[in-house]
KOLBA-297704 format. One line per 2 residues: number of its first residue (from 0); for each residue x, y, z of C-alpha. Coordinates in steps of 0.5 Angstrom, whole numbers. Layout:
<recs>
NUM> X Y Z ~ ...
</recs>
This chain:
<recs>
0> -8 -30 -19 ~ -3 -28 -24
2> 2 -33 -25 ~ 8 -29 -26
4> 8 -28 -18 ~ 10 -35 -17
6> 15 -37 -13 ~ 19 -41 -19
8> 17 -40 -26 ~ 10 -43 -27
10> 9 -49 -32 ~ 8 -46 -39
12> 1 -47 -41 ~ 0 -47 -49
14> -7 -47 -53 ~ -4 -52 -58
16> -1 -59 -58 ~ 6 -60 -55
18> 9 -67 -56 ~ 14 -66 -50
20> 9 -63 -45 ~ 3 -66 -42
22> -4 -66 -46 ~ -9 -63 -41
24> -14 -62 -47 ~ -13 -66 -54
26> -18 -66 -59 ~ -23 -63 -55
28> -23 -68 -50 ~ -20 -67 -43
30> -15 -71 -39 ~ -17 -76 -34
32> -17 -73 -27 ~ -15 -78 -21
34> -16 -76 -13 ~ -16 -82 -8
36> -22 -85 -5 ~ -20 -83 2
38> -18 -76 0 ~ -20 -70 5
40> -26 -67 3 ~ -23 -61 1
42> -18 -64 -4 ~ -24 -69 -7
44> -28 -63 -8 ~ -23 -59 -12
46> -21 -65 -16 ~ -29 -65 -18
48> -28 -57 -19 ~ -22 -58 -23
50> -25 -63 -28 ~ -31 -58 -29
52> -26 -53 -31 ~ -23 -57 -36
54> -30 -58 -39 ~ -31 -50 -39
56> -25 -50 -43 ~ -26 -56 -48
58> -34 -57 -48 ~ -32 -64 -47
60> -35 -69 -41 ~ -29 -69 -36
62> -28 -76 -32 ~ -26 -76 -25
64> -23 -83 -22 ~ -21 -86 -16
66> -18 -92 -18 ~ -12 -92 -23
68> -13 -99 -25 ~ -14 -100 -33
70> -13 -92 -34 ~ -8 -91 -39
72> -6 -84 -43 ~ -5 -78 -39
74> -8 -77 -32 ~ -8 -71 -27
76> -7 -73 -20 ~ -9 -69 -15
78> -7 -70 -7 ~ -3 -68 -1
80> 3 -71 2 ~ 1 -76 7
82> -6 -77 5 ~ -5 -80 -2
84> -2 -87 -3 ~ -1 -85 -10
86> 3 -79 -9 ~ 6 -82 -3
88> 8 -88 -7 ~ 11 -83 -13
90> 15 -79 -8 ~ 18 -86 -5
92> 20 -88 -12 ~ 24 -82 -13
94> 19 -80 -19 ~ 16 -74 -15
96> 21 -69 -11 ~ 17 -65 -6
98> 23 -62 -2 ~ 21 -55 -4
100> 14 -56 -1 ~ 14 -61 5
102> 13 -58 11 ~ 11 -51 9
104> 4 -48 10 ~ -1 -48 4
106> 5 -50 -1 ~ 4 -53 -8
108> 8 -57 -13 ~ 6 -58 -21
110> 10 -63 -24 ~ 10 -67 -31
112> 12 -74 -29 ~ 14 -79 -35
114> 11 -86 -34 ~ 9 -85 -27
116> 5 -92 -26 ~ 4 -98 -31
118> 0 -96 -37 ~ 0 -88 -36
120> 4 -84 -41 ~ 5 -78 -37
122> 2 -75 -31 ~ 1 -68 -29
124> 2 -68 -21 ~ -1 -63 -17
126> 1 -64 -10 ~ 0 -60 -4
128> 4 -59 3 ~ -3 -60 6
130> -10 -60 3 ~ -10 -52 2
132> -4 -53 -2 ~ -7 -58 -7
134> -13 -53 -7 ~ -9 -47 -9
136> -5 -52 -14 ~ -11 -54 -18
138> -14 -47 -18 ~ -8 -44 -20
140> -8 -48 -26 ~ -15 -47 -28
142> -14 -39 -28 ~ -8 -40 -33
144> -12 -44 -38 ~ -17 -39 -38
146> -22 -40 -32 ~ -22 -33 -28
148> -23 -34 -21 ~ -29 -29 -22
150> -33 -34 -27 ~ -39 -34 -23
152> -38 -28 -19 ~ -37 -23 -25
154> -40 -28 -30 ~ -33 -28 -34
156> -34 -32 -40 ~ -29 -38 -41
158> -26 -38 -48 ~ -26 -45 -51
160> -20 -49 -53 ~ -19 -56 -56
162> -12 -56 -55 ~ -9 -54 -48
164> -2 -57 -46 ~ 3 -56 -40
166> 10 -55 -41 ~ 14 -61 -38
168> 18 -59 -32 ~ 16 -57 -24
170> 14 -51 -21 ~ 13 -49 -14
172> 9 -44 -10 ~ 7 -42 -3
174> 4 -36 0 ~ 8 -31 4
176> 3 -28 8 ~ 0 -34 12
178> -8 -32 13 ~ -11 -28 7
180> -18 -27 8 ~ -24 -22 7
182> -30 -20 11 ~ -37 -19 8
184> -39 -13 12 ~ -44 -7 12
186> -48 -12 8 ~ -55 -10 8
188> -59 -8 3 ~ -55 -11 -2
190> -51 -17 -1 ~ -56 -19 4
192> -62 -17 0 ~ -59 -21 -6
194> -58 -27 -2 ~ -65 -27 1
196> -68 -27 -6 ~ -63 -32 -9
198> -62 -37 -3 ~ -67 -36 2
200> -62 -32 6 ~ -54 -32 8
202> -54 -39 9 ~ -49 -45 6
204> -52 -45 -1 ~ -49 -37 -1
206> -43 -39 3 ~ -41 -45 -2
208> -40 -39 -7 ~ -37 -35 -3
210> -32 -40 0 ~ -30 -42 -8
212> -29 -35 -9 ~ -24 -34 -3
214> -20 -40 -5 ~ -20 -39 -13
216> -17 -32 -10 ~ -12 -36 -6
218> -15 -34 0 ~ -16 -38 6
220> -19 -34 12 ~ -26 -31 12
222> -30 -26 17 ~ -37 -28 15
224> -43 -23 14 ~ -45 -21 21
226> -50 -15 21 ~ -55 -19 25
228> -53 -25 22 ~ -49 -31 25
230> -46 -36 20 ~ -45 -41 26
232> -53 -40 29 ~ -57 -38 23
234> -55 -45 19 ~ -51 -50 22
236> -50 -53 15 ~ -45 -47 13
238> -40 -50 18 ~ -40 -56 15
240> -40 -53 8 ~ -34 -49 10
242> -30 -56 12 ~ -32 -59 6
244> -28 -53 2 ~ -23 -52 7
246> -24 -45 9 ~ -21 -42 16
248> -27 -39 19 ~ -26 -33 24
250> -30 -27 27 ~ -29 -20 26
252> -25 -15 30 ~ -30 -14 36
254> -33 -21 36 ~ -29 -26 41
256> -29 -33 42 ~ -32 -35 35
258> -38 -32 37 ~ -42 -27 33
260> -44 -21 36 ~ -52 -22 35
262> -52 -29 38 ~ -51 -25 45
264> -58 -23 44 ~ -61 -29 42
266> -63 -35 46 ~ -64 -31 52
268> -68 -37 55 ~ -62 -40 57
270> -60 -35 62 ~ -54 -34 59
272> -55 -29 54 ~ -58 -22 53
274> -55 -19 59 ~ -50 -13 60
276> -44 -14 55 ~ -40 -12 61
278> -34 -16 64 ~ -34 -12 71
280> -42 -14 72 ~ -43 -20 68
282> -37 -24 67 ~ -39 -31 69
284> -45 -31 63 ~ -40 -28 58
286> -35 -34 60 ~ -40 -39 59
288> -42 -36 53 ~ -35 -36 50
290> -34 -43 52 ~ -40 -45 48
292> -37 -42 42 ~ -30 -45 43
294> -34 -52 44 ~ -38 -51 38
296> -31 -49 34 ~ -28 -56 37
298> -34 -60 35 ~ -36 -62 42
300> -42 -57 44 ~ -49 -58 44
302> -49 -51 42 ~ -53 -50 35
304> -48 -50 29 ~ -43 -56 31
306> -44 -62 26 ~ -37 -63 25
308> -34 -68 31 ~ -27 -67 29
310> -27 -59 30 ~ -27 -54 25
312> -21 -50 22 ~ -21 -43 26
314> -17 -37 28 ~ -20 -35 35
316> -21 -27 36 ~ -20 -25 43
318> -21 -19 47 ~ -27 -15 47
320> -30 -8 45 ~ -37 -5 47
322> -43 -8 45 ~ -45 -7 37
324> -37 -5 36 ~ -37 1 40
326> -32 3 45 ~ -32 0 52
328> -34 5 57 ~ -29 11 58
330> -24 10 63 ~ -24 2 62
332> -17 0 65 ~ -12 -4 61
334> -11 -9 66 ~ -19 -11 65
336> -17 -12 58 ~ -11 -16 60
338> -16 -20 65 ~ -21 -22 60
340> -16 -24 55 ~ -13 -29 60
342> -19 -32 62 ~ -21 -33 55
344> -15 -36 54 ~ -16 -41 60
346> -23 -43 57 ~ -19 -44 50
348> -14 -49 54 ~ -20 -52 58
350> -24 -54 52 ~ -19 -56 47
352> -15 -60 53 ~ -8 -56 50
354> -4 -50 52 ~ -7 -44 49
356> -1 -42 45 ~ -3 -49 41
358> -10 -45 38 ~ -9 -40 33
360> -11 -33 36 ~ -12 -26 34
362> -13 -19 38 ~ -15 -14 33
364> -12 -7 36 ~ -18 -3 33
366> -19 4 34 ~ -19 5 42
368> -16 -2 43 ~ -10 1 40
370> -9 6 45 ~ -9 1 50
372> -3 -3 47 ~ 1 4 46
374> 0 5 53 ~ 3 -2 55
376> -3 -7 55 ~ 1 -14 55
378> -1 -19 49 ~ 1 -26 50
380> 7 -27 45 ~ 3 -33 41
382> -3 -28 40 ~ -3 -25 33
384> -3 -17 34 ~ -8 -15 28
386> -6 -7 27 ~ -12 -4 23
388> -12 2 18 ~ -16 8 20
390> -22 5 16 ~ -20 10 10
392> -14 6 8 ~ -8 9 12
394> -5 4 17 ~ -5 7 24
396> 1 3 27 ~ 6 -2 25
398> 11 -7 28 ~ 17 -4 31
400> 23 -6 27 ~ 27 -6 33
402> 23 -10 37 ~ 24 -18 39
404> 20 -22 34 ~ 13 -25 36
406> 11 -32 36 ~ 4 -30 34
408> 7 -25 29 ~ 3 -19 26
410> -3 -18 21 ~ -7 -12 18
412> -14 -11 18 ~ -16 -6 12
414> -22 -3 9 ~ -25 -3 2
416> -32 -1 5 ~ -34 3 11
418> -40 5 16 ~ -38 11 20
420> -35 18 20 ~ -34 22 17
422> -38 19 12 ~ -40 12 10
424> -37 9 3 ~ -41 3 1
426> -44 4 -5 ~ -38 2 -10
428> -31 1 -11 ~ -27 7 -10
430> -20 4 -8 ~ -14 5 -13
432> -10 -1 -13 ~ -4 4 -12
434> -6 6 -6 ~ -7 -1 -3
436> 0 -3 -6 ~ 3 3 -2
438> 0 2 5 ~ 1 -6 4
440> 8 -6 2 ~ 9 -2 8
442> 6 -7 12 ~ 10 -13 9
444> 16 -9 9 ~ 15 -8 17
446> 14 -15 18 ~ 6 -16 18
448> 6 -22 15 ~ 2 -27 19
450> -5 -25 17 ~ -8 -20 12
452> -16 -19 12 ~ -20 -14 8
454> -27 -11 9 ~ -30 -12 2
456> -37 -10 4 ~ -42 -14 -1
458> -36 -17 -5 ~ -39 -14 -11
460> -37 -9 -15 ~ -30 -10 -11
462> -28 -15 -16 ~ -21 -11 -19
464> -19 -9 -12 ~ -20 -16 -9
466> -16 -19 -14 ~ -10 -14 -13
468> -11 -15 -5 ~ -10 -23 -6
470> -5 -23 -11 ~ -1 -18 -7
472> -2 -22 -1 ~ 0 -29 -4
474> 7 -26 -5 ~ 8 -18 -3
476> 15 -18 -5 ~ 14 -20 -12
478> 9 -14 -13 ~ 14 -9 -14
480> 13 -2 -17 ~ 14 -5 -24
482> 9 -11 -23 ~ 4 -6 -20
484> 4 -1 -26 ~ 3 -8 -31
486> -2 -10 -26 ~ -8 -7 -29
488> -7 -9 -37 ~ -5 -16 -34
490> -11 -17 -30 ~ -16 -14 -35
492> -13 -19 -40 ~ -14 -25 -36
494> -22 -23 -35 ~ -23 -20 -43
496> -17 -23 -47 ~ -10 -20 -48
498> -13 -16 -54 ~ -17 -11 -50
500> -13 -12 -44 ~ -9 -5 -45
502> -15 -1 -46 ~ -19 -4 -40
504> -13 -3 -36 ~ -13 4 -37
506> -20 5 -36 ~ -20 1 -29
508> -14 6 -27 ~ -17 12 -29
510> -23 10 -26 ~ -20 9 -19
512> -16 15 -19 ~ -22 19 -21
514> -27 16 -16 ~ -22 16 -10
516> -21 24 -11 ~ -27 24 -6
518> -32 18 -4 ~ -38 19 -8
520> -42 19 -2 ~ -39 26 0
522> -39 29 -7 ~ -44 35 -8
524> -45 41 -11 ~ -40 45 -7
526> -34 39 -8 ~ -31 43 -14
528> -30 50 -16 ~ -34 53 -21
530> -30 59 -21 ~ -23 57 -21
532> -19 53 -26 ~ -26 51 -29
534> -25 45 -24 ~ -32 43 -24
536> -33 42 -31 ~ -26 39 -32
538> -27 33 -27 ~ -34 32 -30
540> -32 32 -37 ~ -26 27 -35
542> -31 22 -32 ~ -36 23 -39
544> -30 22 -43 ~ -28 16 -39
546> -35 13 -40 ~ -35 14 -47
548> -29 10 -48 ~ -32 5 -43
550> -38 5 -48 ~ -34 4 -54
552> -30 -2 -51 ~ -37 -5 -49
554> -39 -5 -56 ~ -32 -8 -58
556> -33 -14 -54 ~ -36 -21 -56
558> -43 -21 -53 ~ -42 -26 -48
560> -37 -22 -45 ~ -41 -16 -44
562> -45 -17 -37 ~ -38 -19 -34
564> -35 -12 -37 ~ -41 -8 -34
566> -40 -12 -27 ~ -33 -10 -27
568> -32 -4 -31 ~ -38 -1 -34
570> -43 0 -29 ~ -38 4 -24
572> -36 8 -30 ~ -43 10 -32
574> -46 11 -25 ~ -40 15 -23
576> -40 20 -29 ~ -48 20 -29
578> -47 22 -21 ~ -42 28 -23
580> -46 30 -29 ~ -52 31 -23
582> -48 35 -18 ~ -45 39 -24
584> -51 41 -26 ~ -54 42 -19
586> -48 47 -18 ~ -49 51 -24
588> -57 51 -23 ~ -55 54 -16
590> -50 59 -19 ~ -55 61 -25
592> -61 62 -21 ~ -58 67 -16
594> -57 72 -22 ~ -64 70 -25
596> -61 67 -31 ~ -66 62 -35
598> -61 57 -36 ~ -62 55 -29
600> -69 52 -31 ~ -65 48 -36
602> -60 45 -32 ~ -65 43 -27
604> -69 39 -32 ~ -62 36 -34
606> -60 34 -26 ~ -67 31 -25
608> -66 27 -32 ~ -59 25 -28
610> -62 23 -22 ~ -67 19 -25
612> -61 15 -30 ~ -58 13 -23
614> -64 9 -21 ~ -64 6 -28
616> -57 4 -28 ~ -58 1 -22
618> -64 -3 -24 ~ -60 -5 -31
620> -54 -8 -26 ~ -59 -12 -22
622> -62 -15 -28 ~ -56 -17 -31
624> -56 -25 -33 ~ -64 -25 -32
626> -63 -22 -25 ~ -58 -26 -22
628> -55 -20 -19 ~ -62 -17 -16
630> -61 -12 -10 ~ -53 -12 -11
632> -54 -4 -13 ~ -59 -3 -8
634> -55 1 -4 ~ -57 9 -3
636> -52 14 -4 ~ -55 21 -6
638> -58 25 -1 ~ -53 24 5
640> -54 29 11 ~ -49 27 16
642> -45 21 16 ~ -50 16 16
644> -54 13 9 ~ -61 16 7
646> -66 11 7 ~ -68 13 0
648> -65 17 -5 ~ -66 24 -4
650> -66 29 -10 ~ -61 35 -9
652> -65 41 -8 ~ -66 45 -15
654> -68 52 -16 ~ -72 54 -21
656> -73 62 -24 ~ -80 64 -25
658> -79 70 -29 ~ -72 68 -33
660> -68 74 -36 ~ -65 72 -43
662> -61 66 -43 ~ -54 68 -44
664> -50 63 -40 ~ -44 59 -43
666> -40 54 -40 ~ -33 56 -40
668> -27 52 -38 ~ -20 56 -37
670> -14 54 -41 ~ -10 49 -38
672> -3 47 -40 ~ -1 40 -40
674> 5 39 -43 ~ 5 32 -47
676> 12 30 -46 ~ 16 33 -40
678> 23 33 -40 ~ 28 34 -34
680> 31 40 -38 ~ 25 44 -37
682> 23 49 -32 ~ 16 51 -30
684> 14 59 -30 ~ 9 63 -27
686> 7 67 -32 ~ 1 71 -31
688> -2 66 -27 ~ 1 68 -20
690> 3 61 -18 ~ 7 55 -21
692> 4 48 -20 ~ 8 42 -21
694> 7 34 -21 ~ 11 31 -16
696> 14 26 -21 ~ 17 32 -26
698> 23 33 -22 ~ 29 36 -25
700> 34 32 -21 ~ 34 27 -15
702> 39 25 -10 ~ 38 18 -7
704> 41 16 0 ~ 45 10 1
706> 40 5 2 ~ 34 8 0
708> 32 12 -7 ~ 26 16 -10
710> 21 12 -13 ~ 15 15 -18
712> 9 11 -17 ~ 5 12 -23
714> -3 14 -22 ~ -2 14 -14
716> -6 20 -12 ~ -11 25 -14
718> -8 28 -21 ~ -2 25 -24
720> 2 20 -20 ~ 6 21 -13
722> 14 20 -11 ~ 15 16 -5
724> 22 14 -2 ~ 23 6 -3
726> 24 2 1 ~ 19 5 5
728> 21 3 12 ~ 28 5 11
730> 31 9 17 ~ 30 16 17
732> 34 21 13 ~ 37 27 16
734> 33 32 12 ~ 39 35 9
736> 42 30 3 ~ 37 26 0
738> 32 30 -4 ~ 28 32 -10
740> 30 39 -14 ~ 25 43 -18
742> 27 48 -23 ~ 22 54 -23
744> 23 61 -26 ~ 19 67 -23
746> 17 73 -28 ~ 16 78 -22
748> 19 79 -15 ~ 14 75 -10
750> 13 74 -2 ~ 12 66 -4
752> 8 60 -1 ~ 10 53 -2
754> 4 48 -2 ~ 6 41 -2
756> 0 36 -3 ~ 1 30 0
758> -3 23 1 ~ -6 23 8
760> -2 18 11 ~ -1 16 18
762> 5 16 23 ~ 5 8 24
764> 11 9 29 ~ 7 13 34
766> 13 18 35 ~ 10 25 33
768> 8 25 26 ~ 11 25 19
770> 17 30 17 ~ 20 33 11
772> 24 39 10 ~ 24 44 4
774> 28 50 2 ~ 29 54 -4
776> 36 55 -7 ~ 41 55 -1
778> 36 58 4 ~ 36 54 11
780> 31 48 10 ~ 24 49 14
782> 22 42 17 ~ 15 41 16
784> 11 36 19 ~ 4 33 20
786> 1 28 25 ~ -7 26 23
788> -10 23 29 ~ -16 19 27
790> -19 19 34 ~ -18 27 34
792> -23 28 28 ~ -22 35 26
794> -16 35 21 ~ -16 28 20
796> -24 28 18 ~ -22 33 13
798> -16 30 10 ~ -19 23 9
800> -25 27 6 ~ -21 31 1
802> -16 25 0 ~ -10 30 1
804> -6 34 6 ~ -3 41 4
806> 3 43 8 ~ 5 50 7
808> 12 54 8 ~ 13 61 7
810> 19 64 3 ~ 19 71 3
812> 23 76 -2 ~ 24 71 -8
814> 27 75 -14 ~ 25 74 -21
816> 29 69 -25 ~ 31 62 -24
818> 30 58 -17 ~ 30 51 -15
820> 25 48 -10 ~ 28 43 -6
822> 24 37 -2 ~ 28 33 3
824> 27 26 6 ~ 26 25 13
826> 21 20 14 ~ 18 14 10
828> 11 14 8 ~ 11 21 6
830> 7 21 -1 ~ 9 27 -5
832> 3 28 -10 ~ 4 35 -12
834> 8 42 -11 ~ 5 49 -12
836> 9 55 -11 ~ 4 61 -10
838> 7 68 -12 ~ 1 72 -11
840> -5 69 -15 ~ -7 62 -13
842> -14 61 -12 ~ -18 56 -8
844> -20 49 -11 ~ -21 42 -9
846> -15 39 -13 ~ -11 45 -14
848> -9 48 -20 ~ -7 44 -26
850> 0 44 -28 ~ 4 50 -30
852> 7 51 -37 ~ 14 49 -38
854> 20 51 -42 ~ 27 50 -43
</recs>
């Protein structure tokens, strides 16, 4: 968690003595840590963790006490309001003021208090409004003294300091999104194989590390691994471990009533499970099954996995999909789903002995269930409506800003990993934080603040986008476009030191951009053009250059940082660069073999080396830190024939020339104009190219609206950046005033076509698509629109595969000379990446032509 996103200014931490502040570590010796003997288990546990973090920094043995009698000097006091007699005493005596956090959800205060108790000079009080508030207050300070949330999960080393001081004062903070969590999903072969080898399975020992990571990221909510697994049934001790850490458990979008889907296929001798997952024919058994889940969550069931007689901390998923996360039978009536939820809520009320609205519930409007909602399905007001993206990072629906507020509010289910069409993507991180920001900012501004959860696959190697997601979820309003732009350097500096923050942040940003152009599982020899704009060679060389930069950084780091660098940065860059080398060489092999060129054989050899290298890189990763992460990079990713993964890696087909003619081929990259510094006084011209290509941010003028303006988002999109209207939820414009203007010059008369390259966003209001208008000079504006439908496939499949939508507008009879292209706003959530005016020479390519030459 990056401290600059705090609600009030964070207490400054310095790695030197501060006479007026609190000496957290002095002379290599940590301060004493106090927590009440009767503290709730999660608070008692985090106090031990915090003391351990002080030892990681100082090397000195920590001291945790439960009695302050005889304690002198400086003391860290950790607890929560109402559960710590010492803290409650300080509040009563007026030495600690907690008005800013009292009664808030998961809020915390960090305060330096002089002479809090007899014999104690200073106390650093970390007080929570509740147990998780205390946890987040402690872990926040841990991160700021140099213990990364990823110290275990990514082997980020902790820098040694003999002196650490905290400035005097008070800081408070609290989350703006209530539930913030991740979903371990699609976890075989990687996470599942790793957990089996290291812990004997996805059991309480594995989950202890998961829970700690979640809390250090300032998350509170988990959907557990569910591919043939049940946290509730596989290892009952896992529930007790969740209670010990203070984590809120749930179940995924298609697993109602705290029951893992796999449990329906277990314990079939009970006479309840194993039958049809069909409420029209098997309702009684389904109700009994669900009742057992709620009883277990309450801690009162004979069902396995309910050791806590006080009940567990949970959010109940309600609703129903087909068995195995499939749609319910065609024609399923909305009325049936409403009845199912009504019956589930009756079970909740019966088991808890309280009205159903006193138990937190969520209904995931995933895929076809959203259609039922759109067609009028009634949802109880206290149930959180969980909207989803399209599994590829585009939100499908958002709250109606004009609707009456709901008691249960709204949430978002987002994806960094997915199994399904048009293709699985579960090998590696392909999630630019800029894209995540654009969509989650939209969600926050639309009022989806009750619950954010993200599917992270195997957790690794999603360290970077996960950190961003949780930092943003804590305080979305603080993640402004400026904070977004600064984030990569700041996050990299947190992991590897400020001296390397800028360079590593640059690598992370460019890697994310390149990787998101096309998911690696979709890349093949035909992905980019060999003939036009030197495209295949340019994208390959871009990755190669990035890999070279990453390798140089790796060598510049201290030896203790290199495993972490490989896990967070190096492996992804090297593996993707190698993958692009492989397919570039396969593409040229096919081309040259067709003409009998002898170089085809050399390229086949190189491709085979790259294929072998892919496996070597995975084995190197799995072997890091003595094999700590064995199996984490076992996921297949080469050789897809359809949406589903191949069982083993498959070498792409190569062609060898039996009787090659003389080798005369040489790879050539066309000249590319890339102005080093563009200014609004310049205009772009077509020259002999027959097109004008312009990056969206290179507008000459802009006209903003009264309450909405144009905003450049650096590195959002496939090439340079994007321009959006901001705030994104502003009401539609008239399509004739708010605009961007681009000056161009034609060298010849032309019947032209304007191509707008847009991110494949969705109409989150369901009102017929997204719209904008375009014109050239004073010609009448043309309204352009797109309405991608994830259930309609076709156009949506292509758009998310290519990560782009191209809209086209004809402009006949343009004369040689200067012109002005105008792009007018109508709707928000339209993300403009690039414009290409085709004056007769545009050639097919994946990314479109590089930016044209500009002159004054």
